[in-house]
N, C-alpha and C positions, 0 to 999 in steps of 0.2 A: 351651604354650598360646598360640594365635595371638591377636593383638589384635583387638578388635572394629572398629577404625577403620582405614581405609586412608589417613589423612591423611599428608602428606609433611612433612618438616622444613622450616623456613624460618628465616632470621635473626630474632633477637628485638630489637625496637626498644627503645632505651634508655628512652623514656618509659613503655613497658609495664613495664619493670623497676622504675622508680620507683613507679608506681601500684600494682602488684601486690605487690611485696615489702614495702611499708609495712605490709601486713597481718600480717607476721611478729610484730608487737607483740601480736597476739591469740593466738598459739600457746601461750604458757604457761598462759593461762586455759583454752583448749580442752583442754590436757593435764590440768589439774586437774579439769575438769568430767567428763572421760571416763576418769579414772583407774580407775574400777571395771571398765571393759572390759578392763583389762590384768591383772586378777586371774585367775590360771590355776594349775592344778595343776603342780607341778614335773615336768618330763619325766623319763622313766626313765633317760636318758643325759645326762651332762654334756658339753657340747661345748667345744672350744677355738676361740675366735673372735678374729680379728684385725680391728680396726676402723680404717679409714683415713679421714682427714679430707679435706675439699675444698681447692681451691687457696686459699692465703692463710690457711688455718686450721691449728689444731694439735690435740693430744689433748684440750685443754680443751673443745672444741666437741662431742666425742663422749663426754665423761664421763657425761652423763645416761643415754644409751643403754647404755653399758657398765655403769653402776650397776644399771640395770633387769635386764640380762642376768645380772649377778652374783646378783641377788635370786632368779633362777630356778634358780640352781645351776650356771650356765655359767662357764667361765673366759674372761672377755672382756678383751682386752688392747688398749692403745693402740699406735700404731706406733713411738713413741719417737724420731721423727726431727725433732721440732720443727715449724716451719711448712712446709706443703706449698708448695714454690717452683715446682712445675709442670713440672719436668723428669722426664718419665715414665721414660725409659730409665735415667737415673742412679738414680732412686728405686727402681725395681724391683731393680737390682743391689744396692742397699743393704739391701733388704728380704729378699732370699733367705736370708742367714744368720739373720735374725730368724724367718722362716717355718720354716726347718730346725730351729731351737732349739725352737720351740713344738711342732712335729711330734714331735720326739724326747722332749721333756719330757711332753707329754700322751699320747703313745703312740697317737695317732690322727690321721687327716687333719684339717686345719684348715679352718674356715669363714672366708671372707673377706667382710667387709661394708664397702662403700665409698660415701661420699657424694660426689656430683658428680665432680670429677676423681679423687677417691679411688676411685670405682667403676671408672674406666678403668684405674687402676693395679692394682686388685684383679684385673680380668680379664686384664691382661697378665702379672701375677705367676702367675696360674693357668695361663696358656698356657705360661709358661717352666718352671714346676715342677708339672705336673699330678698327679704321684704324691703330692704333699704336701697337696693340696686336695680337699675333698669337696663344697663348695658355695660359690657366689658370690652374694651379695645386693647389688644396687646400688640406690641411691635418688637420683633426679635426676642420673643419669650420662649424658652424651651419647655413647652407644655407637655412634651414627651420626654421622659427620662431625667428631667432636671439637669443637673450638672454632668450627667453621664455623657451627653453628646455635645460637650463644649470643649474649648481649647484648654480649660482648666481642670479637666477630668482627672488627670494624673495628680494634680495638686490636692484635690479633694481626697483621692484614694490614700495619699501619703498621710493625710490627716486622720485616717482611720474610718472614713465614711464608706458605708456599703451602698454604692451607687445602684446596684441591681435592686436592692430593697427600696431605694428611693423611687426608682422607675415603677416598681410594682405598686407602691403606695400612691403615686400620682395617677396611675391608671384607675385605681379604685376611687380616688377622690376627685377625679376630673369632671364628673357630671355636674352640671349646674342646673338650677331651676329652669324649667322650660320658658318662663316669661322673660328671662334674662337674655337679651340679644348678645351675640358674641361675634367679634371681628378679630381675626388673627392675621396680622401683617408680617410677611416674611420676605427675605431677599436671598437669592442664590449667591450673592456676593458677600454674604455675611461671613466674616473671618473668625468669629468667636463662637457662634452657635451653628450646629449642623442644621441647615434650613428645613429638612424634612421634620425635625423635632419641633418646629414651630407650628406645624399643621395640626389643627384640632380635628380628629376623626371620631371623637367620642360623642359630642353634642350635635344632634341633628339640626339645631338652629344655627350652628356655627358657619361662618363664611371665612374662607382663607384667601387673602389677597396678596399677590406678589408685587413688589416694588424693586427698583434698582437702587441699592444703597449699601454702604458698609454698615457694620453693626454699630460702630461708634457714631455714624452719621445719621442713624434713623431718626433721632430727635430733632434734626434740622433738615429733614428731607421734605421737599415740597409735595411729593406724592403721598407720604405718610400724613402730612397736615391736611391734604385735600380729602383723603379717605375719612379721617376723623371728622372733619367739618361736615362732609356729606352725611355721615352716620348720625351726627348730632342733630341734623335737620329733619331726620325721620321721626314720625310719630311713634310713640311707645306701643 
């Protein structure tokens, strides 16, 4: 599904992050007020889902989403690697055995759901092990440019990272196997990631869905949960 906007990514100013992300304090109340929107009939098929946290976060941050998916009858799992330290290649290598185990135990291809950097890791894991993955859902993931179009871009540059090279590499590695369904969720109110960088323009099977949420609130946003639940109910 092509995005409706042709906006291009740009670095996120730190002051925007402070202003926008402070609204995360409203997310629990929004979730409570809109909880009725999440009531849905249990899908006919139970999916195996592996949920990956963002950088600096761990499984505790994805526990509410996983609990909701469990309530719908899905087998939703945390990644079990502790805090996401940001090393994509190393993390993918460590996740391959986990993905293989879930695939064998569940007897079906696994759905990968990733928040922010966890979304990039999910896509790379799907690229490396396409036969084990049925669907990738990302929310607030900078699929274009990686760190280049985030509020932390200057920090990465000071660490010596060539963000232009990272962007070129992601463009080359961004194509996933055509059988893997892709949903990229983004928000124009994201104060950490430039929202156009969350839009997948590479894969023809990708759909890009807009929600209203802060970056830090995406994991407890009712619209994000609803989109994920709806996609898990679809046939492979």
